[in-house]
N, C-alpha and C positions, 0 to 999 in steps of 0.2 A: 195360763198367758195370753195375751190377744196377739192376732196375727202380726198388727201392725208392730206390738213390742218385740215381735220375735225377727221381724225383718230388720228393726233398727239394730236388735244386740246382733244378728250374723252383719251388717255392716260394721259396727264398733269391732268384733273380732276379725273383720278382713282390716280395716285401718290399721289395727294393733299389729299384725303381722309384716305388714310392708311388703315382705316378699312372696312368692308362689306358696299356698298350704291346701293340702289336701282334704277332700271331703270328710275324712274320719275323723282329720283332727276339728273342722269345723262342729261336726256333728258331734264331738263328746265335750266341746265347751258351749257350745251353745246347750244342749239336754234334749235333742230332737234325733230323730232319726238320719237315716244317709238320704231317703228318698225324700224326705221333708226338704233336707238341704239343696236335693239337686232341683226340687220344684221352687224353693225359696229363691236362688240363684236367678231361674229363671223369669221368676216375677221381678226381683231388681234391676234384671239387665232390659226388662220389657221396659220400666217407667222412667230408663234412662242412665243408670247407673253403668259405669266402665269397669265391669268384670271381664278379664279374661281368663280364659281355660275351661277346661272341660272335666266330665267323669273319668277317673283314671288318671288324671294328670295334676289336677288340682286349678286353683283358683288364683286370682292377683286382681285387687281393685285400684286400678288408675286413680292417680291425685287429683282428676280435674273434675269429679262429682261433688257437689257438696249438699249437705243434707242440711233439709230447714231446721230452726232453731227448735231444741226439744228441752224440757225443763231434767235437772240433773237430779237423781236418788238422794236421798239423804246422807248414805255412805259415801255418794260421789262428795258433795259437798262438803263432807269432815276431812275427806282425803285432799282436797284441794284446801282448806283450813289449815291441816298439819303442814302441809309441804310449803305454804305461803307463810307460816312460821318459822319454819327450819329457816326459809332462806332470809328471813328479816334478821334473823339472830346468829346466824352463823356468815354469810356471805355479805360481800362490801355494800355499800351505803346505795349506789347506782341499781345494782339486783335488789336490794330490798325496795325501792321507789317502785320498778320497775313491778315486781309483784304486787304491792299493794293496787297499783295502778289496774293490774288484770283483773284484780280482785272486785275494784270496783266496776269493771267494765261487766264482769260477771254478776254481781248483783242487779245492775241494769235489767238484765236479761230473764233473771229468774222470778219467777211466780208469787205473788205477794205470800203466801204462805211457807215458801221456800227461803226468803230472805233471812231468816232469823237464824236459821242455819249456820251462817255466816260469823254471826256472833257468838255463837255457841262456845262457851269455855269449859267444854268435856274435856277437851282435850291440850294439853301445856307441853310446850320445849320450852327444855331448858338454855337460857341466854348464855353465847359462850361468851367468854370473857376476850374483850378485844386486845388484838394484837399490834404491836408497834409494827408499822412500815415504812422503808422510804418510798414507796410508792403506792398508786390506788389500783389494787385489782382490776377495775376497769380498764385500767391502759394494758395490761395482760391480753385480758378479753379483745381488744381492739388489734393489740399486735397479732393474735391468732388469726382472728377473721382477716385481716391483713395479710397473714403469713408472713410477717416480718419478725427479723432475729432481734434479739437480746444480748446485751453484751452485762454482764456481771461481776460483780466483787463478793465472792462466796466463803463465807467462813464454815471451816471444820470444826470437829468435835476439841478439838485443843484451841481454836482461836485462829489457827494462822488462816488467810483470805488467798485464795488462787483467782485468778481472772477466768472468765469461761465465758466464750460464746455460744449461746443455746438456741435453738429453733422449739418456742413453746407449743404444745399439739394441744394438752388439756388444762385444767385446771381441776384440783381434787380439795376435798373437803373431808376432811378423816379426824373423827375427835376433836380433838382441841388445835388440830394443824391444818395449815392452807401450803398445799405441794402443788408444783408446775411439773406436768409429765413433758418432757424436751426432748429431742436431740444433743447430744454434746460436740462440737467441733473439737473441743480440746480432748476429749477421751475416743472419740471415735465411736458413741455408744447412746443408748439412749439412759435416760437418768430420770430421778425423782427429786426434784429441789423445795428444801423447805423454806417458803417464801419467810420466815424469821430468820432465817441466816443469810438471807440476801443484805449487805451494807451498801452497796451501790448499784444502780442499774443506770442503763442507756437503751434506751428503745431507739434501734437502727432504723433507719431508711430501707437497707439491702434487705431485701425478701429471699427465705430460703426456697430450693429450686424445686421442693419436692410438695405436692396436694397434700394438706393437715392432714385429712380424712385418710388419705391412705397409708400415712405415717402412723396414723393412731391404729391402723389395723396390724403395721407390722408390729409396734408394740407390744398389741393386746396377744398376736401369735406368738411373739417372742422371736421375731425373725430380725436380723440385719438391715439396717438403712443401707440401701443401694444409691451410694450418692454417685452424680455423674463426675467423671474427670475432672471437669473444669468447677467445679464445687471446692 
């Protein structure tokens, strides 16, 4: 492997880890020695990469450094195509259009010899049956971005409908189902809402009081949501 490719791979590993990562992990993931990692870190710092840390502590790449455009490998292009197929055939129409626009932008910067990989039909993602819905999932994503509450009529297994006010925090696509992870004011707990069981929905102007990302962390950690007394 050329030194330039090695430096690029090291940058990719640093970008993927987001937080502090040890030199030992960097060496293992890039297939070089710890001594080489230390030299390469110093080289990247000398050309302007904002890498903080030191030997024995770990390293972190700050997000204000931009790599020059480089071509993708064949495997990376195939991964992008598979991801795009999945989104196009399982998510809502707005996301499907967005991913096609993203592929078009990628196609514009790929070398000519790599562009055929975007049209390769070696892999196929099964198209999910469209599920009837009383709303567009783009509205849910907007509610999450703006941290706004939703009031829904929700049917249980027997068809009985309950009224709930939820704080949507994540969207999930699991096999044939679309799910909303949310904090439910009625139950006082996190819940997973099946979108095919939502019979009525109102997107409220009222914002929920916690940061969405913090709620996601609490949900994943299985922690109770710490609501303020005024909520």
